[in-house]
N, CA, C and O atoms as a GROMACS GRO file, in nm:
protein
  480
    1MET      N    1  -0.670  -4.666  -3.920
    1MET     CA    2  -0.624  -4.589  -3.814
    1MET      C    3  -0.733  -4.640  -3.690
    1MET      O    4  -0.855  -4.644  -3.704
    2ASN      N    5  -0.668  -4.672  -3.582
    2ASN     CA    6  -0.746  -4.715  -3.473
    2ASN      C    7  -0.828  -4.601  -3.410
    2ASN      O    8  -0.791  -4.484  -3.425
    3LYS      N    9  -0.936  -4.632  -3.341
    3LYS     CA   10  -1.040  -4.529  -3.293
    3LYS      C   11  -0.966  -4.444  -3.181
    3LYS      O   12  -1.002  -4.327  -3.170
    4ASN      N   13  -0.866  -4.491  -3.097
    4ASN     CA   14  -0.803  -4.408  -2.994
    4ASN      C   15  -0.716  -4.300  -3.063
    4ASN      O   16  -0.720  -4.183  -3.026
    5LEU      N   17  -0.639  -4.344  -3.165
    5LEU     CA   18  -0.543  -4.256  -3.233
    5LEU      C   19  -0.621  -4.143  -3.310
    5LEU      O   20  -0.583  -4.026  -3.312
    6ARG      N   21  -0.729  -4.188  -3.368
    6ARG     CA   22  -0.815  -4.089  -3.444
    6ARG      C   23  -0.876  -3.985  -3.351
    6ARG      O   24  -0.875  -3.865  -3.378
    7HIS      N   25  -0.932  -4.041  -3.233
    7HIS     CA   26  -0.972  -3.937  -3.127
    7HIS      C   27  -0.873  -3.844  -3.082
    7HIS      O   28  -0.901  -3.725  -3.067
    8LYS      N   29  -0.742  -3.898  -3.057
    8LYS     CA   30  -0.626  -3.802  -3.012
    8LYS      C   31  -0.602  -3.702  -3.115
    8LYS      O   32  -0.588  -3.584  -3.084
    9LEU      N   33  -0.594  -3.747  -3.252
    9LEU     CA   34  -0.567  -3.645  -3.342
    9LEU      C   35  -0.676  -3.543  -3.365
    9LEU      O   36  -0.649  -3.425  -3.389
   10LYS      N   37  -0.799  -3.590  -3.357
   10LYS     CA   38  -0.912  -3.494  -3.353
   10LYS      C   39  -0.895  -3.384  -3.251
   10LYS      O   40  -0.917  -3.266  -3.276
   11ASN      N   41  -0.854  -3.434  -3.129
   11ASN     CA   42  -0.848  -3.332  -3.017
   11ASN      C   43  -0.712  -3.231  -3.026
   11ASN      O   44  -0.703  -3.122  -2.970
   12ILE      N   45  -0.619  -3.288  -3.102
   12ILE     CA   46  -0.501  -3.205  -3.120
   12ILE      C   47  -0.540  -3.098  -3.232
   12ILE      O   48  -0.507  -2.980  -3.219
   13VAL      N   49  -0.604  -3.140  -3.331
   13VAL     CA   50  -0.654  -3.040  -3.438
   13VAL      C   51  -0.751  -2.941  -3.379
   13VAL      O   52  -0.748  -2.823  -3.415
   14PHE      N   53  -0.839  -2.985  -3.286
   14PHE     CA   54  -0.930  -2.898  -3.228
   14PHE      C   55  -0.857  -2.791  -3.143
   14PHE      O   56  -0.891  -2.672  -3.142
   15ALA      N   57  -0.752  -2.842  -3.070
   15ALA     CA   58  -0.675  -2.746  -2.989
   15ALA      C   59  -0.611  -2.637  -3.062
   15ALA      O   60  -0.612  -2.519  -3.026
   16HIS      N   61  -0.549  -2.690  -3.178
   16HIS     CA   62  -0.477  -2.595  -3.252
   16HIS      C   63  -0.584  -2.494  -3.322
   16HIS      O   64  -0.548  -2.378  -3.339
   17GLN      N   65  -0.695  -2.529  -3.356
   17GLN     CA   66  -0.795  -2.442  -3.423
   17GLN      C   67  -0.840  -2.336  -3.313
   17GLN      O   68  -0.868  -2.221  -3.346
   18GLN      N   69  -0.846  -2.379  -3.188
   18GLN     CA   70  -0.887  -2.295  -3.083
   18GLN      C   71  -0.789  -2.195  -3.050
   18GLN      O   72  -0.824  -2.085  -3.007
   19SER      N   73  -0.666  -2.227  -3.066
   19SER     CA   74  -0.551  -2.143  -3.024
   19SER      C   75  -0.522  -2.038  -3.145
   19SER      O   76  -0.430  -1.957  -3.134
   20GLY      N   77  -0.597  -2.042  -3.249
   20GLY     CA   78  -0.569  -1.942  -3.358
   20GLY      C   79  -0.474  -1.988  -3.455
   20GLY      O   80  -0.470  -1.921  -3.558
   21TYR      N   81  -0.394  -2.089  -3.446
   21TYR     CA   82  -0.290  -2.127  -3.538
   21TYR      C   83  -0.357  -2.193  -3.655
   21TYR      O   84  -0.465  -2.252  -3.650
   22ASN      N   85  -0.274  -2.173  -3.770
   22ASN     CA   86  -0.310  -2.213  -3.896
   22ASN      C   87  -0.288  -2.373  -3.898
   22ASN      O   88  -0.177  -2.422  -3.880
   23THR      N   89  -0.403  -2.450  -3.920
   23THR     CA   90  -0.392  -2.598  -3.921
   23THR      C   91  -0.399  -2.643  -4.058
   23THR      O   92  -0.363  -2.757  -4.084
   24ASP      N   93  -0.443  -2.562  -4.150
   24ASP     CA   94  -0.457  -2.599  -4.289
   24ASP      C   95  -0.310  -2.566  -4.360
   24ASP      O   96  -0.275  -2.451  -4.388
   25MET      N   97  -0.238  -2.670  -4.381
   25MET     CA   98  -0.099  -2.659  -4.437
   25MET      C   99  -0.106  -2.588  -4.573
   25MET      O  100  -0.004  -2.532  -4.612
   26THR      N  101  -0.216  -2.585  -4.651
   26THR     CA  102  -0.220  -2.534  -4.772
   26THR      C  103  -0.230  -2.386  -4.765
   26THR      O  104  -0.206  -2.316  -4.863
   27GLN      N  105  -0.265  -2.338  -4.654
   27GLN     CA  106  -0.289  -2.185  -4.635
   27GLN      C  107  -0.157  -2.112  -4.591
   27GLN      O  108  -0.079  -2.166  -4.512
   28LYS      N  109  -0.139  -2.010  -4.635
   28LYS     CA  110  -0.015  -1.937  -4.600
   28LYS      C  111  -0.035  -1.878  -4.459
   28LYS      O  112  -0.149  -1.844  -4.427
   29PRO      N  113   0.062  -1.863  -4.378
   29PRO     CA  114   0.050  -1.790  -4.246
   29PRO      C  115   0.007  -1.644  -4.266
   29PRO      O  116   0.034  -1.583  -4.369
   30LYS      N  117  -0.058  -1.593  -4.167
   30LYS     CA  118  -0.114  -1.463  -4.179
   30LYS      C  119  -0.088  -1.380  -4.048
   30LYS      O  120  -0.078  -1.433  -3.937
   31VAL      N  121  -0.077  -1.243  -4.069
   31VAL     CA  122  -0.056  -1.152  -3.962
   31VAL      C  123  -0.188  -1.057  -3.980
   31VAL      O  124  -0.228  -1.027  -4.093
   32THR      N  125  -0.246  -1.017  -3.874
   32THR     CA  126  -0.361  -0.914  -3.872
   32THR      C  127  -0.312  -0.784  -3.823
   32THR      O  128  -0.249  -0.774  -3.717
   33PHE      N  129  -0.342  -0.678  -3.903
   33PHE     CA  130  -0.302  -0.548  -3.853
   33PHE      C  131  -0.432  -0.475  -3.821
   33PHE      O  132  -0.527  -0.467  -3.898
   34LEU      N  133  -0.425  -0.420  -3.695
   34LEU     CA  134  -0.538  -0.339  -3.633
   34LEU      C  135  -0.495  -0.195  -3.632
   34LEU      O  136  -0.373  -0.176  -3.634
   35PRO      N  137  -0.569  -0.098  -3.630
   35PRO     CA  138  -0.721  -0.107  -3.622
   35PRO      C  139  -0.778  -0.116  -3.762
   35PRO      O  140  -0.900  -0.104  -3.770
   36VAL      N  141  -0.710  -0.135  -3.872
   36VAL     CA  142  -0.761  -0.153  -4.006
   36VAL      C  143  -0.817  -0.296  -4.031
   36VAL      O  144  -0.890  -0.323  -4.127
   37ASN      N  145  -0.779  -0.382  -3.941
   37ASN     CA  146  -0.837  -0.527  -3.953
   37ASN      C  147  -0.812  -0.579  -4.076
   37ASN      O  148  -0.904  -0.629  -4.140
   38ILE      N  149  -0.676  -0.573  -4.126
   38ILE     CA  150  -0.647  -0.639  -4.251
   38ILE      C  151  -0.544  -0.748  -4.222
   38ILE      O  152  -0.443  -0.736  -4.152
   39GLU      N  153  -0.586  -0.858  -4.286
   39GLU     CA  154  -0.499  -0.984  -4.270
   39GLU      C  155  -0.401  -0.989  -4.392
   39GLU      O  156  -0.444  -0.972  -4.506
   40CYS      N  157  -0.276  -1.012  -4.366
   40CYS     CA  158  -0.175  -1.024  -4.463
   40CYS      C  159  -0.103  -1.156  -4.463
   40CYS      O  160  -0.046  -1.192  -4.359
   41SER      N  161  -0.101  -1.230  -4.566
   41SER     CA  162  -0.046  -1.361  -4.584
   41SER      C  163   0.107  -1.339  -4.619
   41SER      O  164   0.145  -1.238  -4.677
   42PHE      N  165   0.193  -1.442  -4.580
   42PHE     CA  166   0.325  -1.426  -4.615
   42PHE      C  167   0.385  -1.568  -4.622
   42PHE      O  168   0.330  -1.667  -4.575
   43SER      N  169   0.508  -1.568  -4.686
   43SER     CA  170   0.590  -1.695  -4.687
   43SER      C  171   0.722  -1.666  -4.658
   43SER      O  172   0.769  -1.555  -4.686
   44GLY      N  173   0.793  -1.759  -4.601
   44GLY     CA  174   0.936  -1.737  -4.567
   44GLY      C  175   0.950  -1.643  -4.443
   44GLY      O  176   0.851  -1.610  -4.378
   45GLN      N  177   1.070  -1.604  -4.413
   45GLN     CA  178   1.086  -1.509  -4.306
   45GLN      C  179   1.074  -1.370  -4.354
   45GLN      O  180   1.127  -1.336  -4.460
   46VAL      N  181   1.003  -1.285  -4.275
   46VAL     CA  182   0.974  -1.151  -4.306
   46VAL      C  183   0.945  -1.076  -4.171
   46VAL      O  184   0.881  -1.132  -4.082
   47THR      N  185   0.989  -0.958  -4.160
   47THR     CA  186   0.954  -0.885  -4.048
   47THR      C  187   0.808  -0.823  -4.062
   47THR      O  188   0.748  -0.819  -4.168
   48VAL      N  189   0.762  -0.778  -3.949
   48VAL     CA  190   0.616  -0.712  -3.953
   48VAL      C  191   0.636  -0.587  -4.039
   48VAL      O  192   0.542  -0.561  -4.115
   49LEU      N  193   0.736  -0.510  -4.041
   49LEU     CA  194   0.751  -0.393  -4.112
   49LEU      C  195   0.753  -0.430  -4.259
   49LEU      O  196   0.682  -0.367  -4.338
   50GLU      N  197   0.831  -0.527  -4.300
   50GLU     CA  198   0.841  -0.564  -4.434
   50GLU      C  199   0.708  -0.618  -4.503
   50GLU      O  200   0.672  -0.598  -4.619
   51LEU      N  201   0.642  -0.690  -4.405
   51LEU     CA  202   0.496  -0.739  -4.452
   51LEU      C  203   0.402  -0.623  -4.466
   51LEU      O  204   0.330  -0.613  -4.565
   52ALA      N  205   0.401  -0.535  -4.370
   52ALA     CA  206   0.308  -0.408  -4.384
   52ALA      C  207   0.358  -0.342  -4.510
   52ALA      O  208   0.268  -0.314  -4.589
   53THR      N  209   0.467  -0.314  -4.542
   53THR     CA  210   0.509  -0.248  -4.659
   53THR      C  211   0.469  -0.313  -4.791
   53THR      O  212   0.417  -0.250  -4.884
   54GLN      N  213   0.496  -0.441  -4.794
   54GLN     CA  214   0.453  -0.511  -4.906
   54GLN      C  215   0.305  -0.507  -4.942
   54GLN      O  216   0.261  -0.528  -5.055
   55ASN      N  217   0.226  -0.477  -4.826
   55ASN     CA  218   0.079  -0.475  -4.847
   55ASN      C  219   0.031  -0.344  -4.839
   55ASN      O  220  -0.086  -0.324  -4.809
   56ASN      N  221   0.122  -0.235  -4.867
   56ASN     CA  222   0.065  -0.098  -4.869
   56ASN      C  223   0.012  -0.045  -4.750
   56ASN      O  224  -0.073   0.044  -4.755
   57LEU      N  225   0.061  -0.100  -4.624
   57LEU     CA  226   0.012  -0.042  -4.495
   57LEU      C  227   0.137   0.038  -4.439
   57LEU      O  228   0.252  -0.007  -4.434
   58LEU      N  229   0.100   0.151  -4.401
   58LEU     CA  230   0.193   0.255  -4.354
   58LEU      C  231   0.229   0.229  -4.222
   58LEU      O  232   0.143   0.233  -4.134
   59ILE      N  233   0.366   0.200  -4.193
   59ILE     CA  234   0.431   0.210  -4.060
   59ILE      C  235   0.544   0.300  -4.078
   59ILE      O  236   0.627   0.281  -4.166
   60ASN      N  237   0.551   0.404  -3.991
   60ASN     CA  238   0.655   0.492  -4.004
   60ASN      C  239   0.786   0.420  -3.974
   60ASN      O  240   0.788   0.324  -3.898
   61SER      N  241   0.894   0.467  -4.033
   61SER     CA  242   1.030   0.405  -4.008
   61SER      C  243   1.130   0.508  -4.043
   61SER      O  244   1.182   0.505  -4.154
   62SER      N  245   1.160   0.600  -3.958
   62SER     CA  246   1.262   0.719  -3.985
   62SER      C  247   1.393   0.652  -4.021
   62SER      O  248   1.470   0.708  -4.100
   63CYS      N  249   1.422   0.539  -3.968
   63CYS     CA  250   1.568   0.492  -3.981
   63CYS      C  251   1.579   0.381  -4.086
   63CYS      O  252   1.682   0.314  -4.100
   64GLY      N  253   1.459   0.364  -4.164
   64GLY     CA  254   1.469   0.269  -4.262
   64GLY      C  255   1.477   0.128  -4.227
   64GLY      O  256   1.530   0.046  -4.301
   65GLY      N  257   1.420   0.098  -4.106
   65GLY     CA  258   1.426  -0.046  -4.058
   65GLY      C  259   1.554  -0.092  -3.984
   65GLY      O  260   1.582  -0.211  -3.974
   66ASN      N  261   1.626   0.002  -3.936
   66ASN     CA  262   1.760  -0.035  -3.886
   66ASN      C  263   1.758  -0.047  -3.727
   66ASN      O  264   1.860  -0.066  -3.661
   67ALA      N  265   1.628  -0.034  -3.673
   67ALA     CA  266   1.624  -0.042  -3.526
   67ALA      C  267   1.688   0.073  -3.444
   67ALA      O  268   1.731   0.050  -3.331
   68THR      N  269   1.695   0.194  -3.500
   68THR     CA  270   1.752   0.300  -3.427
   68THR      C  271   1.653   0.411  -3.388
   68THR      O  272   1.690   0.499  -3.310
   69CYS      N  273   1.535   0.412  -3.436
   69CYS     CA  274   1.454   0.532  -3.424
   69CYS      C  275   1.318   0.512  -3.337
   69CYS      O  276   1.266   0.609  -3.283
   70THR      N  277   1.266   0.389  -3.327
   70THR     CA  278   1.156   0.350  -3.259
   70THR      C  279   1.025   0.394  -3.321
   70THR      O  280   0.919   0.368  -3.264
   71THR      N  281   1.027   0.454  -3.428
   71THR     CA  282   0.899   0.506  -3.507
   71THR      C  283   0.821   0.395  -3.559
   71THR      O  284   0.701   0.413  -3.581
   72CYS      N  285   0.874   0.282  -3.581
   72CYS     CA  286   0.797   0.165  -3.622
   72CYS      C  287   0.737   0.081  -3.513
   72CYS      O  288   0.695  -0.032  -3.536
   73ARG      N  289   0.733   0.134  -3.404
   73ARG     CA  290   0.671   0.060  -3.285
   73ARG      C  291   0.529   0.020  -3.301
   73ARG      O  292   0.446   0.102  -3.340
   74VAL      N  293   0.495  -0.109  -3.273
   74VAL     CA  294   0.360  -0.171  -3.279
   74VAL      C  295   0.323  -0.227  -3.149
   74VAL      O  296   0.415  -0.252  -3.071
   75PHE      N  297   0.201  -0.250  -3.113
   75PHE     CA  298   0.162  -0.316  -2.995
   75PHE      C  299   0.114  -0.461  -3.044
   75PHE      O  300   0.032  -0.476  -3.135
   76VAL      N  301   0.166  -0.550  -2.982
   76VAL     CA  302   0.125  -0.705  -3.016
   76VAL      C  303  -0.004  -0.725  -2.929
   76VAL      O  304  -0.004  -0.701  -2.808
   77GLU      N  305  -0.109  -0.769  -2.995
   77GLU     CA  306  -0.233  -0.789  -2.939
   77GLU      C  307  -0.273  -0.938  -2.918
   77GLU      O  308  -0.376  -0.974  -2.861
   78SER      N  309  -0.179  -1.022  -2.971
   78SER     CA  310  -0.215  -1.176  -2.960
   78SER      C  311  -0.090  -1.247  -2.943
   78SER      O  312   0.019  -1.195  -2.970
   79HIS      N  313  -0.106  -1.376  -2.894
   79HIS     CA  314   0.007  -1.467  -2.885
   79HIS      C  315   0.139  -1.407  -2.806
   79HIS      O  316   0.254  -1.430  -2.844
   80LEU      N  317   0.111  -1.338  -2.710
   80LEU     CA  318   0.221  -1.273  -2.639
   80LEU      C  319   0.320  -1.379  -2.592
   80LEU      O  320   0.439  -1.347  -2.589
   81SER      N  321   0.284  -1.497  -2.557
   81SER     CA  322   0.364  -1.603  -2.506
   81SER      C  323   0.451  -1.656  -2.623
   81SER      O  324   0.553  -1.720  -2.598
   82GLN      N  325   0.416  -1.634  -2.736
   82GLN     CA  326   0.478  -1.694  -2.866
   82GLN      C  327   0.586  -1.579  -2.916
   82GLN      O  328   0.663  -1.607  -3.008
   83LEU      N  329   0.588  -1.466  -2.861
   83LEU     CA  330   0.676  -1.369  -2.912
   83LEU      C  331   0.830  -1.413  -2.905
   83LEU      O  332   0.877  -1.462  -2.802
   84PRO      N  333   0.897  -1.394  -3.010
   84PRO     CA  334   1.050  -1.428  -3.000
   84PRO      C  335   1.105  -1.322  -2.914
   84PRO      O  336   1.049  -1.214  -2.892
   85GLU      N  337   1.228  -1.362  -2.862
   85GLU     CA  338   1.303  -1.269  -2.776
   85GLU      C  339   1.337  -1.142  -2.863
   85GLU      O  340   1.342  -1.154  -2.985
   86ARG      N  341   1.358  -1.029  -2.805
   86ARG     CA  342   1.395  -0.909  -2.879
   86ARG      C  343   1.535  -0.938  -2.945
   86ARG      O  344   1.613  -1.016  -2.890
   87THR      N  345   1.564  -0.883  -3.047
   87THR     CA  346   1.692  -0.889  -3.110
   87THR      C  347   1.787  -0.798  -3.032
   87THR      O  348   1.741  -0.704  -2.967
   88GLU      N  349   1.914  -0.824  -3.037
   88GLU     CA  350   2.014  -0.735  -2.975
   88GLU      C  351   2.000  -0.591  -3.026
   88GLU      O  352   2.018  -0.500  -2.945
   89GLN      N  353   1.974  -0.564  -3.136
   89GLN     CA  354   1.951  -0.427  -3.186
   89GLN      C  355   1.832  -0.372  -3.119
   89GLN      O  356   1.838  -0.258  -3.072
   90GLU      N  357   1.724  -0.445  -3.111
   90GLU     CA  358   1.602  -0.392  -3.041
   90GLU      C  359   1.621  -0.368  -2.900
   90GLU      O  360   1.562  -0.276  -2.843
   91LYS      N  361   1.708  -0.452  -2.836
   91LYS     CA  362   1.729  -0.440  -2.691
   91LYS      C  363   1.818  -0.314  -2.670
   91LYS      O  364   1.798  -0.240  -2.574
   92GLU      N  365   1.905  -0.293  -2.749
   92GLU     CA  366   1.992  -0.166  -2.737
   92GLU      C  367   1.909  -0.041  -2.755
   92GLU      O  368   1.914   0.050  -2.673
   93THR      N  369   1.839  -0.038  -2.853
   93THR     CA  370   1.747   0.079  -2.889
   93THR      C  371   1.651   0.105  -2.779
   93THR      O  372   1.630   0.221  -2.746
   94LEU      N  373   1.590   0.006  -2.720
   94LEU     CA  374   1.488   0.025  -2.616
   94LEU      C  375   1.537   0.037  -2.488
   94LEU      O  376   1.460   0.065  -2.396
   95GLU      N  377   1.667   0.018  -2.466
   95GLU     CA  378   1.721   0.029  -2.335
   95GLU      C  379   1.694   0.156  -2.250
   95GLU      O  380   1.746   0.261  -2.289
   96GLY      N  381   1.626   0.157  -2.149
   96GLY     CA  382   1.593   0.275  -2.064
   96GLY      C  383   1.478   0.359  -2.111
   96GLY      O  384   1.455   0.469  -2.060
   97ARG      N  385   1.398   0.303  -2.216
   97ARG     CA  386   1.289   0.372  -2.260
   97ARG      C  387   1.161   0.334  -2.211
   97ARG      O  388   1.061   0.395  -2.247
   98GLY      N  389   1.155   0.224  -2.119
   98GLY     CA  390   1.040   0.189  -2.056
   98GLY      C  391   0.932   0.121  -2.147
   98GLY      O  392   0.813   0.135  -2.120
   99PHE      N  393   0.968   0.055  -2.244
   99PHE     CA  394   0.865  -0.009  -2.337
   99PHE      C  395   0.813  -0.140  -2.270
   99PHE      O  396   0.887  -0.220  -2.212
  100ALA      N  397   0.684  -0.155  -2.284
  100ALA     CA  398   0.622  -0.273  -2.226
  100ALA      C  399   0.668  -0.395  -2.311
  100ALA      O  400   0.729  -0.377  -2.416
  101ASP      N  401   0.639  -0.511  -2.267
  101ASP     CA  402   0.673  -0.640  -2.336
  101ASP      C  403   0.602  -0.639  -2.468
  101ASP      O  404   0.663  -0.678  -2.567
  102LYS      N  405   0.473  -0.595  -2.480
  102LYS     CA  406   0.385  -0.599  -2.590
  102LYS      C  407   0.418  -0.485  -2.686
  102LYS      O  408   0.353  -0.475  -2.790
  103GLU      N  409   0.514  -0.401  -2.658
  103GLU     CA  410   0.555  -0.296  -2.748
  103GLU      C  411   0.679  -0.341  -2.832
  103GLU      O  412   0.784  -0.359  -2.769
  104ARG      N  413   0.678  -0.360  -2.955
  104ARG     CA  414   0.797  -0.409  -3.034
  104ARG      C  415   0.812  -0.318  -3.149
  104ARG      O  416   0.725  -0.244  -3.195
  105LEU      N  417   0.939  -0.333  -3.192
  105LEU     CA  418   0.981  -0.258  -3.314
  105LEU      C  419   0.942  -0.352  -3.426
  105LEU      O  420   0.986  -0.468  -3.426
  106SER      N  421   0.854  -0.304  -3.531
  106SER     CA  422   0.814  -0.397  -3.634
  106SER      C  423   0.924  -0.424  -3.727
  106SER      O  424   0.913  -0.523  -3.800
  107CYS      N  425   1.033  -0.347  -3.735
  107CYS     CA  426   1.149  -0.386  -3.815
  107CYS      C  427   1.228  -0.491  -3.761
  107CYS      O  428   1.314  -0.540  -3.834
  108GLN      N  429   1.212  -0.536  -3.636
  108GLN     CA  430   1.282  -0.642  -3.577
  108GLN      C  431   1.215  -0.760  -3.543
  108GLN      O  432   1.278  -0.861  -3.512
  109LEU      N  433   1.066  -0.755  -3.548
  109LEU     CA  434   0.979  -0.847  -3.505
  109LEU      C  435   0.944  -0.942  -3.634
  109LEU      O  436   0.885  -0.900  -3.733
  110GLN      N  437   0.988  -1.072  -3.617
  110GLN     CA  438   0.961  -1.161  -3.735
  110GLN      C  439   0.805  -1.198  -3.721
  110GLN      O  440   0.749  -1.220  -3.613
  111ALA      N  441   0.740  -1.200  -3.857
  111ALA     CA  442   0.612  -1.228  -3.858
  111ALA      C  443   0.595  -1.384  -3.828
  111ALA      O  444   0.678  -1.467  -3.865
  112PHE      N  445   0.480  -1.417  -3.758
  112PHE     CA  446   0.447  -1.554  -3.754
  112PHE      C  447   0.286  -1.574  -3.741
  112PHE      O  448   0.211  -1.490  -3.692
  113ASP      N  449   0.250  -1.688  -3.788
  113ASP     CA  450   0.110  -1.713  -3.806
  113ASP      C  451   0.021  -1.683  -3.685
  113ASP      O  452   0.050  -1.725  -3.573
  114GLY      N  453  -0.092  -1.606  -3.712
  114GLY     CA  454  -0.178  -1.569  -3.610
  114GLY      C  455  -0.143  -1.436  -3.530
  114GLY      O  456  -0.222  -1.383  -3.451
  115LEU      N  457  -0.026  -1.392  -3.556
  115LEU     CA  458   0.013  -1.263  -3.488
  115LEU      C  459  -0.099  -1.147  -3.519
  115LEU      O  460  -0.149  -1.135  -3.631
  116VAL      N  461  -0.126  -1.076  -3.427
  116VAL     CA  462  -0.211  -0.956  -3.439
  116VAL      C  463  -0.135  -0.832  -3.373
  116VAL      O  464  -0.099  -0.830  -3.255
  117VAL      N  465  -0.118  -0.744  -3.451
  117VAL     CA  466  -0.047  -0.612  -3.412
  117VAL      C  467  -0.130  -0.489  -3.431
  117VAL      O  468  -0.209  -0.483  -3.526
  118ARG      N  469  -0.116  -0.394  -3.347
  118ARG     CA  470  -0.188  -0.274  -3.350
  118ARG      C  471  -0.094  -0.159  -3.404
  118ARG      O  472   0.005  -0.122  -3.342
  119LEU      N  473  -0.132  -0.109  -3.516
  119LEU     CA  474  -0.053   0.006  -3.572
  119LEU      C  475  -0.072   0.137  -3.490
  119LEU      O  476  -0.183   0.160  -3.444
  120LEU      N  477   0.024   0.216  -3.472
  120LEU     CA  478   0.011   0.351  -3.416
  120LEU      C  479  -0.038   0.455  -3.505
  120LEU      O  480  -0.050   0.570  -3.464
   0.00000   0.00000   0.00000
């Protein structure tokens, strides 16, 4: 590998490490839950509520994860620019309730590597 290409790749890896993204492809992606400061790894597609439940972290969910009650609300503390758009169900439920962009329904929010959420 030539010296310029090696230098560019090194800079890319460094930038990813600084951004908090998982650069080790052998590691599973993780979500951090605050204020308990617990990291939970996952594979495949899973919602924040499902991931919390799988790891014995309590998030209230009166409606059973159907996006109708808002009791599973969490605050996103990192990677706000990486947040996926709200699902149609989430949009309908939150309409007129004045939720901030960083307030999300954990039953609708897909987990992604480096995500940090604050439990209520």
